[in-house]
N, C-alpha and C positions, 0 to 999 in steps of 0.2 A: 607148136608153142609160139613160133613166129607169128603164124594167123592172130593168135589169141592177143600178142601183143599190140598187132595194128588195131584191134578193134578196141583195146582199152586205151590206147593214145588218142585214135579218132574222137571216143565219148569223152575225153581229157579236154582236148581242144576244142570242142564245142562247149563244154561248160566253161571253159577260161574265156572265149570270145563272149559268150552271152552275159559274163560278168565284167566285161570291159568298162572302166570309167568314161562317164560321159561330162565333161567339165561345162559348167555354167557361169555367165557372169551374174551381176546384181539384176539384170532386166530378164535371166533366165533364159538369155540367147546362147545356144553352143559356142564353144571357143576351143581353139584346138588344143590346149593342155594347160596344166595347172596353174602357171601364171596368170595372175589377175581373176582368177576363180573364186567366186564366193559360193556355189554350190558343187556339189557332184552326183553324179546318178550311177546306180549299179541297178542293171535289169536282169532279172534270170527267168529262163523259159521253163514254164512248169507243164506238166506232162497233159493237161487239158486242153494246150494252146494258149493258155492265158499267159500273164507276164506279172512277176513279183517283182514290184519298183519299189526303191528305196532311195532317197534324197538324202543327202547329208551336207552339214555345214563344213565347209572346206577349213574355216579357222579351227577346228577341234573334233573333227571325225563325228561329230554328233549327229543323230538320224534326225532330219528335218521334215521328212513324210515317209509313211511306208503303207502302203496298198496294193491290191490286186487289180488287173487291168485287163479288159478281153481286146482293146485295140489301144496302142502308143500315137499313133498319127492318123491325122492330122495334130489331134489331141487325144489326151488320155480319157479311157472310158473306164470309170470305177466299177469294181463290182464288189459287194462286202463292205466291211468295215474297213473304213479309213482313218488313220490319225495322224496329225500335224503335232510339232514340235517346237518349244522355243529353245534357243541356243544353250542354255542351260541345262536343257533334257527335260523340262516338266512338260506336260501336256498342254496342248495349246488348242487344239481342237479335234472332236471325234463325231464320227456318224457313220451311218448304213448308207449303201448306195447300190441301186439296181440301173443298170445299162445306163450308167454316168449319172443318173437322177437319183438325189436324196432322198431317203425314204425311212421315215419314222424320226423317233427322236435324235435331234444332233445337239452337242453339247459344246461350248466354247469356255476357253478359261484365261484369266489374267495371269502374268508371267511369276506372280507370288503363290500361284496354287490354288487360288479362290475360283471358283465358280463365276462364269460372267454371265451366260447367257443359255436358256433350254428352247428350241425351237423344235415344232413337231413338222414334218413335213408329210401332208397325206397326198391321196391320190387328187382331190378336189381342191384342196386349201393348205395352206401354211399356218400355223398357230404359234405364236410368240407366247410360251408359257411364263418366262419371267427375263427379266435383265435386272443384274446385280452391280453394285459398285466394287471397287476394290477392298473395300470392308466387308462385303456380304451384305450389305442394306437392298433390299428389294426396290426397284425402280418403277415397277408397274403395279396398279392398284386396280384391281378387278379387270386386269388384261387390259390397261390404258394407261399411257403416259410416255413422256419425251426424254430422251436421252443423247448422249453425245458419244460417238466411238472415235479414238484416235487412232489413226495410222501414220505413217512415215510420210505419206503426202498429203496430209492435212486431217480435220475433223469433219465426220460425217453426222450429219445430225438426222434422228429418227424418230418417227411417231406413230404409235401404235394405238389403235382403237378397237378395243371388243377381240384383242389378242391376233388381230391383222395389221400387217403392215400398210398403213396408208400412204407413207411419205419417208423419203430417204434423200437428202440433198448435202452437196458441199457449198460453202460461201466462195464465190469468185474472189479473188486476192485483190484484182484489178477494178472491177466493177462494184463487188460489194453483193452483186444478185446472187440469190439461192439457185442453185443448179441442180435439179432433181434427177435422179437416176431412177426412183421410183413414186408413181404418183396415183392416185385413185382411179383418174381417168387417163391414160396414156395418151401422147399426143399422136395422132394418126393421120397419114394420106387420105386425102378425100377419095373414095373409090376402093379403099384396103391395101393390104400389103400385095395381093394379088396382082391390083392394078398397077401399084408402084413396079413390081418389077417387069410387067408388061412393058410399061413406059420406058424404063430403064434398057430392056434387052433391044426395043426400038431405035435407041439412040447410041447403043453401044457397038463399038467398031473395033474388031479385034487388031489390036497394032501389028504392022509388017514385022517389026523387029521382034516381038514376041512370038509372032507366027513362024518365023524361020528361025528361031531357035527353041521351039517346041515348049514355049512356056505357058502353062494353064496352073489353074489353083483360086484361090479368093482372095480379093481385096478388102479388107476391113475399113469402113470410113465412120470415123466419129463426127457427129455433128450435134448441135443444139437447135431446138425448135423453140422460139421465143415467144412471149404471150400473145403475139398476134399470128402466130403460126408462120413465121418466116423463119427459113434457115439461117444459121449463122455458124462461124469458128469450125467450118468442116476441115477436116484433116486426115491422113492417111494413117490409120494406127498400125494397119501391118499390110504391108504390099508384097508384089512378087516380081516386080521388076518389069523390063521389056517395053514400057511406055503404059503397061495394063493400071498404073496407078492414077496416073494423069487422067486416064479417058475415062476410067470408073468416078473420080472424083468429079470432074466435068459433068458426068452424065446425072449424078446425084444433084449437083449445084442446080439444076435447072426444074428440078421438080419440086414447086413452089407453093401447089394447093395443098397445103397443110392445115390441120386445127391444132391449136395448144393442148398441152396437159393441163389437168385442172385438180386441186384438191380443196375439199370442201366448196366446189362449185365455183372456185377463183382459176383463173389461167396462171399458170406457174411455168417457168422455164424447165424444159427436158432435155437431158443428153442422152444420146442414142447412139448404136454402135450398129451400121448395117454392114453386112456381108456381100458382094458383089463376085458372083463367079464367071470366070473366063475358062470354056472348055475347048478344046481343039476336036472338030466333027469332020 
């Protein structure tokens, strides 16, 4: 009887540990406890080695996202149907994923429950079936049109041509420039991405502080390629410290041979994010 009790206790302990709350702030960065938390996460281990993940709004314990993931670190790898919800409990977005990549029809909704967008993610291309306004009026005619999506950080301007996303941009509040995240022809380093990483590795020196502290990982640098192919507005989007952030930033800053992005044959500004890896060997 005593042996049975021990087994039951161990199983209960593992289950409780798997469901421990992880608290996050408004930027989805982990914090120590519930004070100041905007969201919290509960993870359950599944028998197949995957993880059932549920994120909640801390304000009312409403589910914010539910998904099955094959990995959680350094980022979630979604497997199967994923759903996101508004704070009022209504569905916000849903779609299927395979190895972290959207697969098949994905739907987005407004907070009033109205369908906002239908996008089909295929193996070779992504097709925008339709976009609706909050009253249900379709915004694409024969798969073509322009519309604006509103987010907390601003407005995203979108252009669709023959069901293909050809442009997505924000308006810079200071300069008034259109900063593209998506363009028909993306900004490119002369020689390609492989050459860019080769050139960066040639200049990358592992900081002594990071090496002594055993720090490794990826530094994510955000930057803009302007209409002349010049880099500007470089900043560390996500760093790892130990001097690696500064070294990565400087290594990219000197890589100046870029061709600008283009939409309908005209140069445009494009914002990109580049991960630069530091690995102890």
